[in-house]
N, C-alpha and C positions, 0 to 999 in steps of 0.2 A: 381060667378056662371058660368061666361063665361070661367074662367080658368079651372074649373072642367070639362066642356064640351070638351074643347080642349084636356085635358089629356085623357079623355075617348076615343076620336077619335084617338089619337096617339096610345093608347094601342090596339085599334081595328085594326088599320092599321098594326101595328107591328105583331100582332097575325096572320093576314091574310097573311102577307109577309112570316112569318116563316112557316105557313102551306103550302103555295105555294112552298116554297123552298124544303120542305120535299117531296111533291108530285113529283116535278121535279127530285129530287135526286133518288127517288124510281124507277121512270120510266127509268131513265138513267141506274141505276144499273141492272134492269130487262133486258134492251136491251143488256147490256154488257154480262150478263150471257147467254141470249138466243143466242147471236151471237157466244159465245164461244162453247156452246153446239152444235149449228148447224155446226160449223167448225169441231168439234170432230166427230160428226155423219157422216158428209160428208166424212171425212178421212176414217172412218171405212167402210162405204158403198163403197167407192172407192177401198179400199184394197180388200174387198170381191169380187167386180166385177172383179178386176184385177186378182186375183188368180183363180177365176172361169173361166175366159177367157183363162188363161195360161193352166189350166187343160184340157179344151176342145181342145185347139190348139195342145197340146201335144198328146192327145188321137188320134186326126186325123193324127198326124205325125207317130204314131205307126202303124196305118192302112196303111199309105203310105209305111212305111218301110217293112211291110209284103208283100205288092204287089211287091215291088222292089226285095225282097228276093226270090220270087218264079217265077219271069218272065222268060219265055222260059226255065224253068227247074223244076225238082222235084228231091229230096225233098226240103224242106225249107233250105235256105242257111243262116246260122246265121251270117257269116262274112259280107255278103252284108247287112243284117239287121242292124248290128252295124255300118257299114260305113254310111248308110243312116241317122241313128239317130245322129251320130257324126256331119254330115254335117248340119242337122237340128238345132242341139244345137248351132253351131257356128253362123248360120244365125239369129236365134232367139235372141241370146245374142247381136249381132250387132244391131239389130232392137231396142231392149229394151234399149241399151246403149244411144241411141239418146235422151231418156227422163230421163237419169240419173239413170236407174234401171239396176242392174245386174240380170242375168237370167241363170238358169241351170236346165236341166232335166236329170235324171239318172234312168235307169231301173235295176231291180234286175234280178236274174236268173229266167228262165221260170218254170212254174209249170202247172200241168194239171187242167183244169177247170171242174166244174160240169156242167151238162146239165140244169142249171137254166138260168133265163133270163140274169143275169149278170156274170155268171160263178162261183159265190161264193156259199159256202155250205148253207148259210142262205138266198140265193136269192129266187125269185119267182119260185116255183117248177112246177106250171102248167101255161104255157104261150104259146102264139101264136108266132111261129117262123117266119112265112110268111103267108100273106093272099092274097086273090084274085088270086090264082094260077090257071093257065090254063093247064100247063103241067110241070112235073118235069123231067128234062133230066139227071140229075146226083144227086145222093144222097148216101152218104156213111158215116159211123160212125165207129170210133175205140174206144173201151172201154178198158181202160188201167188197171183198177183195179177191178176185178170181186168181190172182197170181199166187195165192197161198195154196190153191188146190193141188193135190197130188196127181199122179198118173193112174192108169187103169189098175195097177197092182196094189195101190194103196189109196184108192178112191174114198172120199167121204161117203159113208153109207148109212142109210136109215133102214132098220129092219123091224118087221112085225113077226114075233116068234111066239108060237103057241105053248101050251103047258107041257107038251112033249118035246120042247126044244126044237121044233121043226119050223124053219123059216117059211112063213105063209106068203110074204111079200117083202120086197126091198127096192130101194132106189139108190143108184150110185151117181155121184157127181164128180167128174174129174177133168183134167186138162190133158188132151192128147197131143199137146205141143202145137196144134193148129187151131183147134176149136175147143170150147167147153162141151163136154158130153154128158147127157142125162140118159141113164138107162134104167128102165123099170123091169123088174124080174118077178116072175111067179115061181117061187121056190128057186130052181136053178136055170129056168128058161127065160131068156130075154123076150119080153112081149111087146115092148115098144122102145124106140130109141130116137133121140133128138139131138141134133148138133146145132149149136148157135154160138155166136161170139158176143152177144149183147145181153143175155139174160142176167138177172140178179135176184129175182124172186120166184119162189115156188109156192103156189097155193094148192097144196096136195088134196085137200077135201073139196076144193072148188074146181079141180081139174083145169088149172090154168098156170101159165108162166108169164112173167113180165107184165103183171097186172092186166091181163085180158086175153092173151093168146091161148087158145084151147090146147090142152095137153092132157091126155088120159093117164092118170096115175094109178087108178084101179084099187086104191087102198080099201074102200068100203066093200068092193066086190070080192076081194080075196081074203077078207077078215070077217065076213058075215058069219054070225052064229058061232064065233070063236071067242075064247078068252085068251088074251095075248099081252105081250109086253113090247113096248117100243124102245129100241136100242140104237144108240149112235156108235158107229165104228170109225176109226181114224179121225176123231174129232179135232186133232191138231192140224188137219189138212183143210180146214175151212173156218171162217169166222164171220160173225154177223148176228142176226136176230132170229129167234124162233118163238113161236107160241103154239101151244097144244091145249085143247080142252075137249071134254067128253064125259063119259060115265064109266066108272069101274064096276066090277061085279057087285050086285046088290043095289044097283042104280045110284051109287054114290058119285056125285059130280067131282071132277078134278080139273085143275088148270095148272099148266106149267109154262112159265115165260122166262126168257132172259132177254132183256132189252139192251142193256149196256153194262159196262164195268166201271168202277171208280176206285181210287185209292183213298180210303178213309183214314184219317189220323185221329186217334182217341187219346186225349191228354187228361191226366189227373194229377193232383198234387195235394199233399197233406203234410204239414210241418216241413221236415227236411227231405221228404220223399217226393220226387217228381218222376212221372212215368209218361213217356210218349211212345205210342205204338201205331205204326202205319201198316195197314192191311188191305189187300184187294177185296172188294165186296161186289157180288153180283147184284144187279138191279133188275127185277126185284130178287 
C-alpha cells in the first residue's frame, strides 16, 4: 500500500514539474516574441520620425534659399537659390554622417502653384491666408494661366473679413467665356468692374493691373480701422504667384509669399535601410 502511495506522489510531482516547465517556456517564448515586435516597431517609428524630421528641415531650407535668392534684389535669382541648397545639402549630409546615415535632398524644376493652402490642385480651396490683420501694406498677385479660371459662380475670390465674420471687401476674378472679369465688391455691392483679355497681374495695394494700368481696388479704404483676415476662395480656379505683407494686431509685421512649387526628393540610407521620399514643397 505504501509503495502505491509513493508512486502516485511521484507521478503527481512529475506532472506538476512538467506543467510548470510548459508555463515557464510559454512565458519566455512570449517575452521573446514581444521583445522582437517592440524592436521592429521601434525601428519603424524611428524611421518614420527620422524621415518626417528630414522633410521638415528640408522645407525650412527651401524657405531660407528663397530669402537668400531675393535679398537686396528682384527678381528671384535661381543661381543663388541653387547655391544655398547645395550648401545646405553638404552641411546636412555631414551632420547625418555622424550617426552613420547618408542624406541627400534634391529639388526638381519649379512649377506654378494653385492658390490653395498647399499650392496643389487638390489642396484646400477655401482657406485663411493670414488672420488678425491690422493693415496690409503690400499685396500683389500674378495669374499665369487664365484658362484655369472658373466662371462667375465659382470665381477665384479674395476676401477681407472682420472679427464678426462680415465681409468688408472682396475681389473676384473669373472668365465669362469672352473676357477675364475683375469685380471689386464692398460687402455685397459691386463698386467697380473691369473686363480685359490681357491682364495677368493685380497690384491690390498699389491700385493697378498689368504693371501700370490704374485700377481702384479700395482695399485700404474698406478695411481702415478694422481687424480682419484675408481669405482665398476657390483657390483651385487660379494659379500663379502671390505676396502679402503688413502688420497684425499689436504692430507685429507679417509676410506671406508663394513664389513657385517644386517636388523635393529626400533620400536617407543606413545599413540595409534605404528611404526615398518625394514631396511637393511650396517656395517659400
